[in-house]
Every structure is written in C-alpha cells, then in structure tokens.
Residue frames relative to the residue before (quaternion, step in Angstrom):
aa qw qx qy qz dx dy dz
M 1.0000 0.0000 0.0000 0.0000 0.00 0.00 0.00
S 0.3503 -0.7625 0.5078 0.1952 3.57 -0.71 1.06
S 0.4850 -0.6567 0.5018 0.2859 3.53 -1.24 0.60
P 0.5318 -0.6257 0.4576 0.3409 3.62 -1.06 0.65
L 0.6143 0.5495 -0.3461 0.4482 3.57 1.26 -0.27
D 0.5986 0.5670 -0.3580 0.4382 3.59 1.28 -0.36
D 0.5570 -0.5861 0.4675 0.3574 3.56 -1.17 0.56
P 0.4894 -0.6558 0.4769 0.3209 3.63 -0.96 0.78
D 0.5257 -0.6508 0.4571 0.3020 3.55 -1.18 0.64
G 0.8526 0.2095 -0.1318 0.4603 3.54 -1.17 0.61
N 0.6774 -0.4531 0.3844 0.4337 3.54 -1.34 -0.35
W 0.0963 -0.8514 0.5144 0.0348 3.57 0.53 1.23
W 0.6561 0.5327 -0.3151 0.4318 3.59 1.10 -0.68
D 0.6988 0.4611 -0.2565 0.4830 3.55 1.27 -0.37
R 0.4991 0.6588 -0.4306 0.3626 3.59 1.25 0.19
Q 0.5681 -0.6007 0.4405 0.3498 3.56 -1.15 0.58
V 0.4463 -0.6977 0.4976 0.2578 3.56 -0.92 0.98
N 0.5364 -0.6245 0.4641 0.3269 3.52 -1.05 0.84
R 0.5877 -0.6130 0.3965 0.3487 3.61 -1.00 0.83
R 0.6427 0.5171 -0.3350 0.4553 3.59 0.94 -0.81
E 0.6468 0.5109 -0.3190 0.4677 3.56 1.01 -0.81
T 0.6217 0.5386 -0.3375 0.4578 3.59 1.01 -0.72
I 0.6411 0.5219 -0.3244 0.4598 3.56 1.00 -0.86
W 0.6786 0.4882 -0.2978 0.4609 3.59 0.88 -0.91
L 0.6266 0.5230 -0.3349 0.4707 3.59 1.03 -0.72
G 0.6542 0.5114 -0.3084 0.4642 3.56 1.01 -0.81
L 0.6488 0.5073 -0.3132 0.4729 3.57 0.99 -0.86
S 0.6485 0.5186 -0.3207 0.4557 3.59 0.97 -0.83
A 0.6595 0.5014 -0.3058 0.4691 3.57 0.95 -0.89
G 0.6548 0.5116 -0.3126 0.4601 3.57 0.97 -0.83
W 0.6546 0.5097 -0.3097 0.4645 3.57 1.00 -0.83
A 0.6350 0.5267 -0.3263 0.4613 3.59 1.04 -0.80
V 0.6562 0.4953 -0.3102 0.4773 3.59 0.97 -0.85
S 0.6347 0.5336 -0.3262 0.4538 3.57 1.04 -0.81
L 0.6595 0.5003 -0.3062 0.4701 3.60 0.94 -0.89
F 0.6346 0.5237 -0.3301 0.4627 3.56 1.02 -0.81
G 0.6423 0.5213 -0.3172 0.4637 3.56 1.04 -0.78
W 0.6341 0.5189 -0.3270 0.4708 3.57 1.04 -0.80
M 0.6191 0.5442 -0.3432 0.4503 3.60 1.03 -0.78
L 0.6652 0.4876 -0.3035 0.4770 3.57 0.92 -0.89
G 0.6641 0.5175 -0.3092 0.4422 3.57 0.95 -0.86
W 0.6916 0.4675 -0.2866 0.4702 3.59 0.89 -0.90
T 0.5943 0.5528 -0.3689 0.4529 3.57 1.11 -0.60
E 0.7251 0.4358 -0.2405 0.4759 3.56 0.99 -0.84
F 0.8323 0.2335 -0.0796 0.4965 3.58 0.88 -0.94
G 0.5647 0.6363 -0.3907 0.3515 3.61 1.16 -0.35
D 0.4920 -0.6851 0.4579 0.2808 3.56 -0.93 0.92
Q 0.6697 0.5206 -0.3183 0.4233 3.59 1.08 -0.60
N 0.6837 0.4335 -0.2897 0.5106 3.61 1.21 -0.18
N 0.1324 -0.8080 0.5733 0.0299 3.54 -0.37 1.29
I 0.2035 -0.8086 0.5442 0.0930 3.57 -0.48 1.20
G 0.0275 -0.8446 0.5327 0.0464 3.58 0.57 -1.13
E 0.5325 -0.6037 0.4908 0.3332 3.52 -1.38 0.03
T 0.1711 -0.7704 0.6079 0.0878 3.54 -1.18 0.67
Y 0.0765 -0.7993 0.5960 0.0020 3.56 -0.93 0.98
E 0.4395 -0.6551 0.5385 0.2961 3.56 -1.12 0.66
I 0.1331 0.7799 -0.5954 0.1401 3.56 -0.90 0.96
S 0.4734 -0.6570 0.4953 0.3145 3.58 -1.06 0.65
P 0.6028 -0.5654 0.4069 0.3891 3.62 -1.09 0.57
E 0.6339 0.5396 -0.3356 0.4409 3.58 1.03 -0.76
R 0.6695 0.4912 -0.3012 0.4689 3.58 0.94 -0.88
F 0.6562 0.4958 -0.3303 0.4632 3.61 0.95 -0.77
Q 0.6183 0.5378 -0.3473 0.4559 3.58 1.04 -0.69
E 0.6121 0.5372 -0.3433 0.4678 3.58 1.09 -0.68
K 0.6419 0.5227 -0.3236 0.4583 3.59 1.01 -0.80
V 0.6491 0.5053 -0.3215 0.4690 3.57 0.98 -0.82
S 0.6386 0.5243 -0.3281 0.4579 3.58 0.99 -0.81
T 0.6444 0.5112 -0.3167 0.4725 3.59 1.01 -0.81
F 0.6168 0.5436 -0.3364 0.4592 3.58 1.02 -0.80
K 0.6847 0.4833 -0.2866 0.4642 3.59 0.90 -0.91
E 0.6448 0.5285 -0.3233 0.4477 3.57 1.01 -0.80
N 0.7273 0.4280 -0.2360 0.4818 3.59 1.04 -0.79
A 0.5671 0.6110 -0.3824 0.3986 3.58 1.23 -0.30
G 0.3920 -0.6586 0.5800 0.2761 3.51 -1.28 0.50
T 0.3604 -0.7154 0.5455 0.2466 3.55 -1.27 -0.12
L 0.0811 -0.7666 0.6366 0.0235 3.53 -1.17 0.74
T 0.2345 -0.7814 0.5661 0.1178 3.57 -0.78 1.04
V 0.0289 0.7813 -0.6195 0.0700 3.55 -0.75 1.13
D 0.8372 -0.0601 -0.0079 0.5435 3.57 -0.70 1.14
D 0.6926 -0.5101 0.2500 0.4446 3.55 0.95 1.04
E 0.6295 0.4814 -0.3617 0.4911 3.60 1.18 0.38
E 0.3464 -0.7605 0.5210 0.1735 3.55 -0.93 0.94
Y 0.1192 -0.7899 0.6009 0.0258 3.55 -0.87 1.08
L 0.4517 -0.6482 0.5384 0.2930 3.55 -1.20 0.59
V 0.1949 -0.7494 0.6225 0.1136 3.56 -1.08 0.80
P 0.4119 -0.7476 0.4541 0.2552 3.63 -0.42 1.15
D 0.3571 -0.6843 0.5924 0.2309 3.54 -1.17 0.69
G 0.8019 0.0764 -0.0922 0.5854 3.57 0.16 1.28
E 0.7140 -0.4708 0.3397 0.3913 3.55 -1.19 -0.58
D 0.6238 0.5496 -0.3407 0.4389 3.61 1.24 -0.04
I 0.0778 -0.7686 0.6350 0.0062 3.54 -1.00 0.99
Y 0.1373 -0.7946 0.5892 0.0509 3.58 -0.82 1.02
I 0.0062 -0.7928 0.6076 -0.0468 3.57 -0.78 1.12
G 0.0919 -0.8001 0.5926 0.0175 3.55 -0.71 1.12
A 0.2437 -0.7651 0.5804 0.1355 3.58 -1.01 0.82
F 0.0503 0.7739 -0.6296 0.0470 3.54 -1.13 0.71
Q 0.5671 -0.5784 0.4462 0.3804 3.56 -1.24 0.27
W 0.7014 -0.5007 -0.5069 -0.0184 1.69 -0.78 2.34
G 0.5401 0.5909 -0.4367 0.4104 3.54 0.04 1.30
F 0.4054 -0.6777 0.5545 0.2625 3.54 -1.39 0.01
D 0.2417 -0.7551 0.5974 0.1206 3.55 -0.83 1.06
G 0.7285 0.3815 -0.2944 0.4869 3.60 -0.91 0.89
L 0.6699 0.3909 -0.2811 0.5652 3.57 1.35 0.06
P 0.5627 -0.1343 -0.8121 -0.0763 1.57 -2.30 1.06
V 0.1501 -0.7771 0.6086 0.0571 3.54 -1.18 0.69
V 0.2670 -0.7478 0.5836 0.1700 3.57 -1.17 0.58
V 0.0664 -0.7917 0.6072 0.0061 3.59 -0.97 0.93
R 0.4754 -0.6639 0.4976 0.2926 3.55 -1.20 0.52
P 0.5053 -0.6425 0.4701 0.3331 3.62 -1.03 0.67
N 0.8441 0.1932 -0.1702 0.4704 3.53 -1.27 0.67
K 0.5720 0.5323 -0.4087 0.4717 3.58 1.16 0.51
E 0.3642 -0.7502 0.5106 0.2092 3.57 -0.87 0.92
Y 0.0935 -0.7834 0.6144 0.0091 3.53 -0.94 1.02
K 0.3295 -0.6748 0.6117 0.2489 3.52 -1.33 0.33
V 0.1347 -0.8058 0.5757 0.0326 3.55 -0.44 1.26
H 0.1785 -0.7882 0.5861 0.0574 3.56 -0.65 1.21
L 0.0812 -0.8133 0.5762 0.0004 3.58 -0.60 1.16
G 0.1687 0.7710 -0.6006 0.1281 3.56 -1.00 0.85
T 0.2865 -0.7550 0.5660 0.1661 3.57 -1.29 0.18
Y 0.4283 -0.7233 0.4945 0.2210 3.53 -1.14 0.74
D 0.8090 0.2197 -0.1009 0.5358 3.60 1.16 -0.39
V 0.8281 -0.0642 0.0883 0.5499 3.61 -0.02 -1.28
Q 0.6810 -0.4523 0.3588 0.4504 3.56 -1.31 -0.09
H 0.0539 -0.7871 0.6145 -0.0019 3.55 -1.02 0.92
G 0.3730 -0.6923 0.5636 0.2529 3.53 -1.34 0.23
F 0.1812 -0.7475 0.6291 0.1127 3.55 -1.24 0.56
S 0.0907 0.7952 -0.5860 0.1264 3.54 -0.13 1.34
A 0.0447 -0.8156 0.5761 -0.0300 3.58 -0.48 1.24
R 0.0132 0.8069 -0.5871 0.0643 3.56 -0.90 0.96
N 0.4615 -0.6517 0.5332 0.2793 3.53 -1.05 0.87
E 0.4020 -0.7630 0.4477 0.2362 3.58 -0.51 1.17
S 0.7056 0.4201 -0.2707 0.5024 3.61 1.21 -0.33
N 0.7602 0.1999 -0.1472 0.6004 3.60 1.27 0.02
L 0.2129 -0.8457 0.4779 0.1054 3.55 0.14 1.31
S 0.5811 0.5821 -0.3879 0.4160 3.61 1.20 -0.23
Q 0.6363 0.4885 -0.3288 0.4984 3.59 1.25 -0.29
Q 0.2722 0.7667 -0.5234 0.2532 3.55 -0.16 1.28
I 0.0692 -0.7632 0.6402 0.0533 3.53 -1.18 0.64
S 0.1035 -0.7955 0.5960 0.0335 3.60 -0.92 0.88
L 0.0150 0.8056 -0.5867 0.0810 3.54 -0.65 1.19
Q 0.3602 -0.7101 0.5617 0.2247 3.55 -1.32 0.29
M 0.1879 -0.7608 0.6138 0.0952 3.56 -1.09 0.80
I 0.1339 -0.8349 0.5339 -0.0004 3.55 -0.44 1.30
P 0.4573 -0.6816 0.4828 0.3052 3.63 -0.80 0.89
G 0.7632 0.3454 -0.2729 0.4730 3.55 -1.02 0.85
Y 0.7452 0.3318 -0.2006 0.5426 3.59 1.28 -0.01
E 0.2170 -0.7253 0.6385 0.1387 3.51 -1.27 0.63
W 0.1359 -0.8020 0.5809 0.0296 3.57 -0.57 1.21
V 0.1314 -0.8069 0.5753 0.0270 3.57 -0.63 1.18
L 0.0345 -0.8161 0.5746 -0.0501 3.56 -0.58 1.23
E 0.3202 -0.7131 0.5882 0.2075 3.56 -1.02 0.82
M 0.0653 0.8213 -0.5545 0.1173 3.57 -0.53 1.21
S 0.0144 0.7578 -0.6524 -0.0052 3.54 -1.25 0.60
W 0.2644 -0.7670 0.5716 0.1224 3.54 -1.24 0.55
D 0.3213 -0.7568 0.5431 0.1707 3.57 -0.82 1.03
D 0.7703 0.3534 -0.1711 0.5025 3.57 0.94 -0.94
T 0.3951 -0.7059 0.5381 0.2368 3.54 -0.93 0.92
G 0.4397 0.6859 -0.5127 0.2709 3.53 -1.27 0.35
T 0.5776 -0.5676 0.4627 0.3606 3.51 -1.38 -0.07
Y 0.1507 -0.7775 0.6078 0.0570 3.54 -0.92 0.99
Q 0.2711 -0.7742 0.5566 0.1318 3.54 -0.67 1.16
V 0.1740 -0.7819 0.5946 0.0696 3.56 -1.01 0.89
I 0.0226 0.7806 -0.6240 0.0265 3.56 -0.92 0.94
C 0.4716 -0.6166 0.5358 0.3323 3.54 -1.31 0.28
N 0.1434 -0.8141 0.5599 0.0567 3.59 -0.64 1.10
E 0.6221 0.4583 -0.3554 0.5259 3.59 1.22 0.53
F 0.4348 -0.7195 0.4631 0.2807 3.60 -0.49 1.16
C 0.0358 -0.8457 0.5292 -0.0581 3.56 -0.62 1.19
G 0.7932 -0.2506 0.1388 0.5374 3.60 1.17 0.33
N 0.7891 -0.3714 0.2252 0.4344 3.53 -1.36 -0.03
G 0.7414 0.4089 -0.2295 0.4800 3.59 1.05 -0.68
H 0.2747 0.8115 -0.4826 0.1819 3.58 1.28 0.26
R 0.6545 0.5537 -0.3189 0.4042 3.60 0.93 -0.89
S 0.7251 0.4299 -0.2521 0.4752 3.59 1.11 -0.57
M 0.5160 0.6580 -0.4110 0.3631 3.60 1.27 0.06
H 0.3057 0.7411 -0.5387 0.2591 3.55 -0.29 1.26
G 0.0188 -0.7668 0.6415 0.0104 3.54 -1.33 0.32
K 0.1675 -0.7888 0.5756 0.1356 3.58 -1.21 -0.26
Y 0.1121 -0.7469 0.6438 0.1228 3.50 -1.38 0.23
L 0.3371 -0.7516 0.5483 0.1447 3.50 -1.23 0.64
V 0.1757 -0.7635 0.6152 0.0883 3.57 -0.94 0.96
R 0.3684 0.7056 -0.5320 0.2887 3.58 -0.51 1.20
D 0.4970 -0.5936 0.5298 0.3463 3.52 -1.29 0.38
H 0.0308 0.7969 -0.6020 0.0406 3.57 -1.12 0.63
E 0.6347 -0.5196 0.4007 0.4082 3.53 -1.27 0.27
E 0.6389 -0.5262 0.3927 0.4009 3.54 -1.24 0.40
V 0.1217 -0.7823 0.6102 0.0307 3.53 -1.03 0.92
E 0.4798 -0.6692 0.4811 0.3007 3.56 -0.94 0.86
T 0.0005 -0.7810 0.6237 -0.0312 3.54 -0.92 1.00
G 0.5170 0.6330 -0.4739 0.3277 3.54 -1.31 0.09
P 0.7657 -0.3966 0.2429 0.4444 3.60 -1.28 0.12
D 0.7153 0.4430 -0.2594 0.4741 3.61 1.09 -0.63
A 0.5112 0.6726 -0.4184 0.3336 3.58 1.25 -0.15
G 0.2219 -0.8172 0.5071 0.1604 3.56 1.05 -0.75
G 0.0026 0.8203 -0.5707 0.0367 3.58 0.59 1.13
G 0.6916 0.4047 -0.2675 0.5352 3.57 1.13 -0.62
Q 0.5816 -0.5942 0.4243 0.3586 3.53 -1.24 0.37
E 0.5596 -0.5915 0.4568 0.3582 3.53 -1.23 0.47
E 0.5367 -0.5968 0.4826 0.3507 3.52 -1.27 0.44
S 0.3519 0.7142 -0.5222 0.3055 3.56 0.31 1.27
G 0.5972 0.5468 -0.4246 0.4050 3.51 -1.26 0.40
P 0.7135 -0.4459 0.3050 0.4461 3.57 -1.26 0.09
Y 0.8333 0.1972 -0.1730 0.4866 3.52 -1.25 0.63
G 0.6613 -0.5521 0.2990 0.4104 3.54 1.02 0.87
G 0.6458 -0.5355 0.3194 0.4407 3.57 1.18 0.51
W 0.2965 0.7906 -0.4961 0.2022 3.59 1.24 0.25
L 0.7673 0.3464 -0.1879 0.5059 3.58 0.94 -0.85
T 0.7503 0.4286 -0.2083 0.4581 3.58 1.06 -0.73
S 0.6793 0.4480 -0.2909 0.5033 3.60 1.26 0.00
D 0.2877 -0.7471 0.5680 0.1906 3.56 -1.18 0.57
N 0.3914 0.7259 -0.4819 0.2962 3.59 1.17 0.43
N 0.7494 0.1767 -0.1467 0.6210 3.58 1.25 -0.32
G 0.7792 -0.0813 0.0031 0.6214 3.51 0.24 1.32
G 0.6688 -0.5071 0.3568 0.4102 3.56 -1.27 -0.10
T 0.5907 -0.5488 0.4518 0.3819 3.53 -1.33 0.19
A 0.3950 -0.6958 0.5477 0.2448 3.58 -0.99 0.87
D 0.2012 -0.8317 0.5078 0.0992 3.57 0.11 1.30
N 0.6341 0.5363 -0.3433 0.4387 3.60 1.17 -0.41
F 0.5555 0.6018 -0.3988 0.4126 3.61 1.26 -0.02
D 0.0808 -0.7872 0.6111 0.0206 3.55 -0.79 1.10
D 0.7578 -0.1949 0.1737 0.5979 3.54 0.88 -0.99
V 0.6081 -0.5409 0.4273 0.3937 3.54 -1.29 0.29
V 0.3154 -0.7368 0.5688 0.1845 3.57 -0.87 0.99
D 0.2655 -0.7890 0.5407 0.1212 3.57 -0.59 1.19
E 0.0189 0.8043 -0.5901 0.0667 3.55 -0.48 1.27
T 0.2813 0.7474 -0.5479 0.2494 3.57 1.13 0.52
G 0.7063 0.3827 -0.3204 0.5021 3.53 -0.88 0.98
S 0.6451 0.4772 -0.3226 0.5020 3.60 1.24 -0.28
S 0.4042 -0.7255 0.5061 0.2328 3.56 -0.97 0.85
S 0.7876 0.0948 -0.0563 0.6063 3.58 1.22 -0.47
V 0.1007 -0.7839 0.6127 0.0027 3.52 -1.11 0.81
T 0.2352 -0.7700 0.5773 0.1360 3.59 -1.09 0.72
V 0.1049 -0.7521 0.6484 0.0549 3.55 -1.05 0.89
E 0.2813 -0.7591 0.5647 0.1604 3.58 -0.75 1.04
V 0.2001 -0.7789 0.5891 0.0793 3.55 -0.81 1.08
G 0.7981 0.1993 -0.1809 0.5390 3.56 -0.65 1.14
A 0.3221 0.7392 -0.5213 0.2796 3.57 1.12 0.65
E 0.6372 -0.5205 0.3899 0.4135 3.58 -1.26 0.28
G 0.4580 0.6432 -0.5152 0.3334 3.53 -0.92 1.01
N 0.8032 0.2604 -0.2061 0.4945 3.57 -1.23 0.46
G 0.7396 -0.4423 0.2279 0.4532 3.56 0.99 0.85
G 0.8030 -0.0126 0.0051 0.5958 3.61 1.18 0.33
P 0.7068 -0.4046 0.3145 0.4877 3.60 -1.15 -0.49
F 0.4034 0.7371 -0.4235 0.3385 3.56 0.84 1.09
A 0.5647 0.5946 -0.3906 0.4183 3.59 0.98 0.77
N 0.2675 -0.6681 0.6616 0.2108 3.49 -1.35 0.51
T 0.0472 -0.8310 0.5531 -0.0355 3.57 -0.60 1.14
P 0.4693 -0.3073 -0.8048 0.1943 1.53 -1.24 2.19
A 0.5814 -0.6063 0.4128 0.3522 3.56 -1.15 0.63
A 0.7856 0.0571 -0.0214 0.6157 3.57 1.09 -0.70
V 0.0012 0.7995 -0.5989 0.0459 3.55 -0.84 1.02
K 0.2348 -0.7582 0.5953 0.1249 3.55 -1.04 0.86
V 0.0117 0.8054 -0.5896 0.0604 3.58 -0.74 1.09
E 0.5089 -0.6242 0.4928 0.3295 3.52 -1.31 0.27
Q 0.6516 -0.4996 0.4015 0.4056 3.54 -1.27 0.44
G 0.7751 0.3057 -0.2549 0.4908 3.58 -0.90 1.00
T 0.5018 0.6466 -0.4305 0.3805 3.59 1.26 0.03
T 0.3189 -0.7293 0.5748 0.1900 3.56 -1.07 0.80
V 0.1381 -0.7792 0.6091 0.0533 3.57 -0.77 1.08
S 0.1716 -0.7806 0.5972 0.0678 3.57 -0.81 1.08
F 0.1868 -0.7666 0.6082 0.0866 3.56 -0.71 1.12
E 0.0778 -0.8198 0.5669 -0.0211 3.57 -0.52 1.25
W 0.3109 -0.7571 0.5480 0.1726 3.59 -0.67 1.12
V 0.0950 -0.8147 0.5716 0.0197 3.59 -0.70 1.09
S 0.7546 0.1424 -0.1677 0.6182 3.61 1.28 0.20
N 0.6168 -0.6254 0.3736 0.2980 3.54 -1.29 0.33
G 0.8286 0.3399 -0.2041 0.3952 3.51 -1.36 0.38
H 0.5468 0.6032 -0.4118 0.4093 3.60 0.96 0.83
N 0.0846 -0.7618 0.6343 0.1011 3.52 -1.33 0.32
V 0.3431 -0.7011 0.5840 0.2229 3.54 -1.34 0.11
V 0.0267 -0.8211 0.5678 -0.0517 3.55 -0.11 1.36
L 0.3942 -0.7389 0.5030 0.2136 3.55 -0.80 1.04
E 0.2459 -0.7716 0.5759 0.1121 3.55 -0.78 1.12
D 0.7894 -0.1028 0.1211 0.5930 3.58 0.93 -0.90
A 0.0217 0.7934 -0.6066 0.0456 3.56 -1.09 0.76
P 0.5923 -0.5734 0.4149 0.3849 3.61 -1.14 0.47
D 0.6038 -0.5426 0.4383 0.3860 3.56 -1.23 0.48
G 0.7864 0.3092 -0.2408 0.4775 3.54 -0.95 0.89
S 0.4896 0.6668 -0.4373 0.3527 3.58 1.24 -0.07
D 0.2609 -0.7717 0.5611 0.1470 3.57 -1.10 0.71
W 0.5143 0.6307 -0.4344 0.3860 3.62 1.22 0.31
S 0.1186 -0.8191 0.5604 0.0307 3.59 -0.83 1.00
G 0.5228 -0.6565 0.4131 0.3535 3.60 1.23 0.13
V 0.4306 -0.6393 0.5537 0.3153 3.55 -1.29 -0.50
E 0.1680 -0.8439 0.5029 0.0813 3.59 -0.10 1.26
A 0.6204 0.5320 -0.3542 0.4546 3.62 1.12 -0.48
L 0.4956 -0.6424 0.4930 0.3142 3.57 -1.07 0.72
K 0.0755 -0.8024 0.5920 0.0020 3.56 -0.84 1.04
N 0.3751 -0.7422 0.5245 0.1828 3.53 -1.28 0.48
E 0.7638 -0.3763 0.2748 0.4467 3.53 -1.38 0.16
G 0.7456 0.3669 -0.2944 0.4720 3.54 -0.92 0.96
Y 0.5909 0.5589 -0.3740 0.4456 3.59 1.22 -0.35
S 0.0527 -0.7925 0.6070 0.0264 3.58 -1.12 0.67
H 0.0875 -0.7725 0.6286 0.0209 3.53 -1.22 0.65
E 0.1123 -0.8059 0.5803 0.0329 3.56 -0.83 1.03
H 0.0545 0.7748 -0.6295 0.0209 3.53 -1.18 0.64
T 0.2826 -0.7348 0.5953 0.1607 3.52 -1.04 0.88
F 0.2618 -0.8010 0.5263 0.1136 3.55 -0.50 1.24
E 0.1023 -0.8224 0.5596 0.0003 3.55 -0.48 1.27
T 0.6978 0.4397 -0.2642 0.4998 3.60 1.14 -0.61
T 0.3783 -0.7382 0.5118 0.2236 3.57 -0.72 1.04
G 0.4828 0.6421 -0.5029 0.3189 3.53 -1.22 0.59
V 0.5738 -0.5893 0.4567 0.3389 3.55 -1.36 -0.15
Y 0.1438 -0.7708 0.6190 0.0450 3.56 -0.88 1.08
K 0.0947 -0.7881 0.6074 0.0306 3.58 -0.64 1.12
Y 0.0499 0.8015 -0.5925 0.0630 3.57 -0.91 0.89
Y 0.1038 -0.7881 0.6052 0.0431 3.57 -1.31 0.29
C 0.4435 -0.6171 0.5650 0.3215 3.54 -1.40 0.14
D 0.4647 -0.7301 0.4261 0.2635 3.56 -0.54 1.16
P 0.7107 0.4407 -0.3065 0.4547 3.67 0.72 -0.88
H 0.7972 0.3151 -0.1357 0.4967 3.59 1.08 -0.66
L 0.2273 0.7887 -0.5321 0.2076 3.55 1.13 0.63
Q 0.6699 0.5101 -0.3043 0.4453 3.58 0.96 -0.87
M 0.6364 0.5107 -0.3347 0.4714 3.60 1.19 -0.36
G 0.5545 -0.6180 0.3920 0.3961 3.59 1.25 -0.20
M 0.4030 0.7095 -0.4849 0.3147 3.59 1.19 0.46
K 0.2443 0.7548 -0.5494 0.2623 3.51 0.23 1.39
G 0.0577 -0.8047 0.5884 0.0540 3.53 -1.29 0.17
V 0.1745 -0.7629 0.6146 0.0988 3.53 -1.33 0.33
V 0.0760 -0.7191 0.6871 0.0715 3.53 -1.20 0.75
E 0.1029 -0.7893 0.6046 0.0285 3.57 -0.63 1.14
V 0.1335 -0.8024 0.5807 0.0331 3.56 -0.63 1.17
V 0.0679 -0.8199 0.5685 -0.0054 3.59 -0.67 1.12
C-alpha cells in the first residue's frame, strides 16, 4: 500500500476521470453557478440588501450637508437626552475620527427615510443593532469622497446602537452613536426650528454652541488662573463622550503666563481658530500622542480660541483668555 506522501505512479494527470467523479464535478459546478445566480438575484431583489444611490462628493461639501440637516432639524428630549428630529424624510450622518455627526436622531416606525452616509476623513463602518434584539443588525461601509443614499424604515421601536465596524485609528473603540425609533408628538422643524444652539454664551458661543463643531459639554465656567505664572491644559482628557476634551476648556491668565498643553491621550492637535492681532502663537497642527507637551508664553492680551481638528464635532474646543 502506497503512502499518500509518495508521488503517484505514471501520468496520473492524464488518466480518464471516473464517470462517477465526473457526475459529482458537474453537480458541484452547477450548484456553484446556482448559488452565484441567487447572490445576484438577492442583491437586486432581496429586501435585506440595500443598494441605494452613490454620488461623488468632497468631505467638506458633505459636512456642509450634515450641518444644514442639523440646523433644520427639531429637537426631542427623551429620558434627559436630546435627539434630532429630521425635517422631512432625509437624514444625514457623517463619520469622522472618532464619532458620528448627525446622531442621535429619532425616527418614526414604519416610515421610510433616505439615510445619507458619508465620511469626513478615512473609511468608517456603520453597524447598527437593536439593543433589545441582537439579531437585528445592519453593517455598512462609509467611504470618503462618496455620499451613499439608502432608503430605510424600521418596524420595531427601540434604541439602535451604532458603532464603527471598520478599524479607523487609535480612537476606534470609542466611536459609537445611536438612534431611537418611536412615535412622538409633532416637533417644529425647518430653518426656524434651530436644531443647533444659538450663538450665545461667553466667547461668542464658541464653547456653548454646536453651530461650529460640537458643544464643549465639559465647559462649566471659565477657570480663573490670574496670578499663576504657569498653567496646564490637558489635551485629550475625558469628556464629550470619550477622550475628547481640553481641560480646562476655558482658562483666564495674566499677560506673560506660560501655558503648558499636555497630551493625555492619542491623536489630537491644537488648531488655532482665532487669536488677537499681533499674537505669535500658532498652536500645534500635527496630530500628537500621549506624553507630548507644548508650552507657550502668552504676551498678547485677548481671546485665543482653538480646537482639535479630528474631534471638532465632538466639542473638543478650548479658550485661553489673556488679560
């Protein structure tokens, strides 16, 4: 008896195939073609496969669409949490490192919506699951440079958790959002509804408004450090739904004070939004990681507004006020 490790004898590849083997090969090939045909059919006609239309669009332009959606949306408070109420049937959701813009949103059951998906930076995943029924799940991809429009409706009420299922960087694990499916009272929507907050509060609403990026939820009041020769601001501290806060969010210092920006988590920068005339501070535009530090002595009086570029939508903003 020969070993299966030994080379077969003769021209084994040139021998006639047994008839039974030919039949099985034919059945296998036919079954494979049949399955392939079913795949094409379900892609075209199956309810579980949402195709939709896809359009080329710049990330900047899609972000403008999401901002318009939020401005026209109404708001509904459920269990002390505020949800966006779409103005019509279109919902715009933008993904960025590391969060979802346009969420949380509330939709009515059995009503068809057009969900517009896009990304502001890299490729992200959109995986939505009913938190009370884990078998109800949809997994989609969000590709930069494209707007994907899907017609969607929900039969079952409840909260649907959304996570990114495509690894997108160091903060991938904290990238999540949600939407709520439920009937609700009529809510005013449209340009006059004001889904975003008004430009009110200190510093022209820079920290308390979501009309330019998200609201800095970690901001309570200006921290008065006048009289201190040096002050520390933690970059990437816990806040705004993850490691997306500058702490303190706003600090008041005297002229000549040295402010040390200390990175306590990864993937953040300090981009200057506005500064007094004559200022020589330019921030830190490159993304830096935990352990990095940057110092600057502020000599020019006035208000310095800054933000983290990847996490502006999360409300990662800050202010240094020099008096």
